[in-house]
C-alpha positions as CSV (number, residue, x, y, z in Angstrom):
1,X,9.3,-4.0,37.9
2,X,8.5,-4.5,34.3
3,X,7.8,-8.1,33.2
4,X,9.4,-7.6,29.8
5,X,13.0,-7.7,29.1
6,X,15.6,-6.8,26.7
7,X,18.5,-7.8,28.5
8,X,20.1,-10.0,25.6
9,X,21.0,-6.4,23.5
10,X,22.3,-4.9,26.5
11,X,24.8,-7.5,27.1
12,X,25.6,-9.1,23.8
13,X,29.1,-8.1,22.3
14,X,29.3,-10.4,19.4
15,X,28.9,-9.9,16.1
16,X,25.8,-8.8,14.5
17,X,25.3,-10.0,10.8
18,X,23.1,-12.5,8.8
19,X,24.3,-15.5,6.7
20,X,27.4,-16.5,8.4
21,X,26.2,-19.3,10.6
22,X,23.0,-20.3,12.2
23,X,24.1,-19.4,15.8
24,X,25.3,-15.7,14.7
25,X,22.0,-15.8,12.6
26,X,20.0,-16.6,16.0
27,X,21.8,-13.7,18.0
28,X,21.2,-11.2,15.1
29,X,17.7,-11.7,14.9
30,X,17.5,-11.3,18.9
31,X,19.2,-7.8,18.4
32,X,17.6,-6.8,15.8
33,X,14.2,-7.4,17.5
34,X,15.2,-6.2,20.6
35,X,16.5,-3.0,19.0
36,X,13.1,-2.7,16.9
37,X,10.9,-2.8,19.8
38,X,12.9,-0.3,21.5
39,X,9.7,2.2,22.6
40,X,11.1,5.4,20.9
41,X,11.9,3.6,17.8
42,X,8.7,1.7,17.3
43,X,6.5,4.6,18.1
44,X,8.1,6.4,15.2
45,X,7.9,3.3,12.8
46,X,4.4,2.4,13.5
47,X,3.1,6.1,12.9
48,X,4.7,6.1,9.5
49,X,3.6,2.4,8.3
50,X,0.9,1.7,6.2
51,X,-2.4,0.1,7.1
52,X,-0.9,-3.0,5.1
53,X,2.3,-2.6,6.5
54,X,0.9,-3.0,10.0
55,X,-1.2,-5.8,9.3
56,X,1.6,-7.9,7.3
57,X,4.0,-7.6,10.9
58,X,0.7,-8.7,13.0
59,X,0.4,-11.5,10.8
60,X,4.2,-12.6,10.6
61,X,4.1,-12.2,14.4
62,X,1.1,-14.1,15.1
63,X,1.8,-16.8,12.6
64,X,5.3,-17.2,14.1
65,X,4.0,-17.4,17.8
66,X,1.2,-19.9,16.5
67,X,3.4,-22.2,14.6
68,X,6.4,-22.3,17.4
69,X,4.7,-22.1,21.0
70,X,2.2,-24.0,22.5
71,X,-0.6,-22.3,24.0
72,X,0.6,-22.7,27.5
73,X,4.2,-21.1,26.0
74,X,2.0,-18.3,24.3
75,X,0.3,-17.4,27.9
76,X,3.7,-17.7,29.7
77,X,6.1,-16.4,27.4
78,X,4.2,-13.7,25.6
79,X,1.2,-12.6,27.5
80,X,3.1,-12.9,30.9
81,X,0.0,-14.2,32.3
82,X,1.1,-15.9,35.5
83,X,-2.2,-16.8,36.9
């Protein structure tokens, strides 16, 4: 059984668009991130990204994790560290 899931995008049937309201914005970001992290797409994308683009994405993601999760949440939710 996989420890990562992408169930939201598989079940969401609402609007995908940005700028209408906070709820739609949040759901759109979830959709985009789950679609973006699809194995086939992300493999193709990272092969074509420059070193600077890879570093930018890494810095954005680690910054968001650091700013919005406690250390315990980081280990539980991101690293899936159950032990």
